[in-house]
N, C-alpha and C positions, 0 to 999 in steps of 0.2 A: 714628350720630346724630355731629355735621359742631358740633364748637365754633370760634366765628367770632369770635367775641374769643379766641383761641386765637394764631387764626393757620390753621385751619385756610380752605383754598380751599372758596367756595360752586357749585357745577355749575352751568352754563343750565338742564339739566334732570332730572331726577331718575332714576337709572338705571332698567331695562325689569327690576327682580324684585322692588321697590321699592311699597309698592301703596296710601302714607298720604303727608300731610307735617303736621307737627304742629311750628311754629314756635311757642317759647318765650318766656316772658320775661325780661325785665333794664330796666335799672336808666337806661338811655336812652330818649331822646321819639323813636318811628317815621322821625322826618325830622330827627333827631343823625348826619346823612349825616358832616360832619367829627371831631364823637365818638365816631360806629361805624364806618369806612368802607367793610366791607361789608354796612351796610343799601344799600347801593343795587344789589345785589347778592340779597340776599335777598328783594327787592322781584321783582326782577322772578326771577328764583324759584315762588316763588306766583307769581304771576301768569300766566307760563306752565304751573306744574302748573296754575289753575283751570282753563283756553283748553283742557288734554291730558284735562278729564272728572277729573280721580286727586281724590282727599278727600284736603282740607285740614280738620286743626282750631285753630284759636291761637288762642291764650294769657291773655291779655294785651297785653302789644306784639305777642306772634302776631298775635293780634286788631287789633291799630287798623296791623300791619305790610297784615295783608291789607286790610282795608279801604281803605288806599294805594294798595297797587298792586291794588286794581281800580278804582279814579278818584275812594272816598270820600274826607270832610278829616276830620284830627284835631287834637281840639282842646279846651286845657289845662279844667277840668271847673275848677266854679264853687266849690265843693264836695272838696279830696280823701275816698277811699276806701283804710279802713288798717281793718283791724279783719274782724268780722259786719258782716252789713249782709242782706237779707232781699227779691228778685228774684219778677217773676209774670209770668208769660206777658200777650203781651201780644198772641198769633197761636199759632197751632195748631199743629202739625209734628209728622212721624213718629214724630222720631228724640227735637229737644229739644225735653220738653213740663215746666217746669219746674212748675208748677200757679199753683195761687193764688199760693203765701207759700213758697218756703223760701233756703233758710237759703242764704247763699256768705259764703268765704272773695276777701274786697279787698285791694288795693294798690299799687293806681295816681292817679297827677296828670291824664290828659289820657286823655279818647276821643275814638269814634270819633264826631265830633259830622253830620255830615249821612252816611248813608248811600251807597256806590257803586248807579249806576244797577241798578232791577229786583231789589235786595238788597231780603229778608224783617228787618222786628226783631219780635226770636219773643220774648223781657224784656228787661225793666226794670226800674229801681231808684226807689230819691224822689229818687236826691242825684244819678245815673250815668241819661241815658231812655235809653242804648244798652249791655243787658249781654249779649248774647248779638240775632245778626243769621246769613242764611245768605245767599251768594251765586249759591250753585247747587250742583246733586248734593252732598248729602253735605260737602260749605263749610262750617264755619261760623268766625265770631267771636264768644269766648268771655269777655267781659272777667278776669269770676273768677278765681280761681283755686285749679280743682279739684284740683289735684293738691296740691296745696302743706297739710300740719298744722300742728299746735304746733312741732312742733321743728325746719321745716325752717322757719315764722315766725321762730326763736327767733334763725338766723343768719340771717335778713332786721331785724333789731332789734340781731345785733352792731356791722353794718353797716352802718346806716341808710342807705339814699339819701335825695333832697333829701326822696317824697313825704314818703316820715317821716319830715324831723324838722322842715318845714313844717304839720306836723297834729296837732302838736302834746303828744301822747301818750308815754309810755317804752315802755310794754310793752300789750300787743295779742294776746300771746299764748296767757296764761291764756283767755282770752273765746273763742277760735279751742277750747283744749284742749276748752274744759266743750261747747261746740255738735262734735267730735269723729266723735261717734255720728252723727247729724244727718244731718250731711253728710258722708255719706264717705253711705251710706245709701242719700239724698239723690244723690248726685253718679259714686259709682257705676252707680247704674241708665243712667243718662246715656250715660257714656263709653260702658260697655258694647254699651248698645246701636248706640254708629257702630259699637264695637271688626266689631257679625257684620253690619252692614250693609257695610262695610269689605271684610270677609272675601268675599263673598259676590258681588262686586261685582266682587274679584281673581278671584272660581272663574270670572265666567260669563268676562270677554276670551275 
């Protein structure tokens, strides 16, 4: 784990023993380089990792960084997504298939509005047209937070970022707690699909 926000240096490339890169979320925008001066190095690392054929899965801000690093465009949503939202599949994929409708935990105001050249849109929501996309083999951007349960969201509520402050609700963690069984059943399977594929690809190198 690299904690760039705490001053840890981002390498120019992944060490040979690392099989995948998972850029996670954050309160800043994907291009807020003055606010978060490590972002240029992170985008460069993401681009290098994808180009090297190493798997990447970007979560929320990480998805936006992946999109920007590979030549896409990140924009502000017309309406923030905070809480539980349904997302639906728009193209089939061997790994990331959410089906006709799957619940997701959302916490964002930006999104990848223009995909990188050659990328495939896999899932969308009514509010955000880009929920899951694929830029290369085993390289995905996921706009929602499959890793976040209600206890994590409660921590975000205690220290609200701009996306939450401008959303208009005081609390969404209760709705996430109620949806946790369905969230866990859906997203655990999808992330495990990716993890197994990463292990297989690593073993074949």
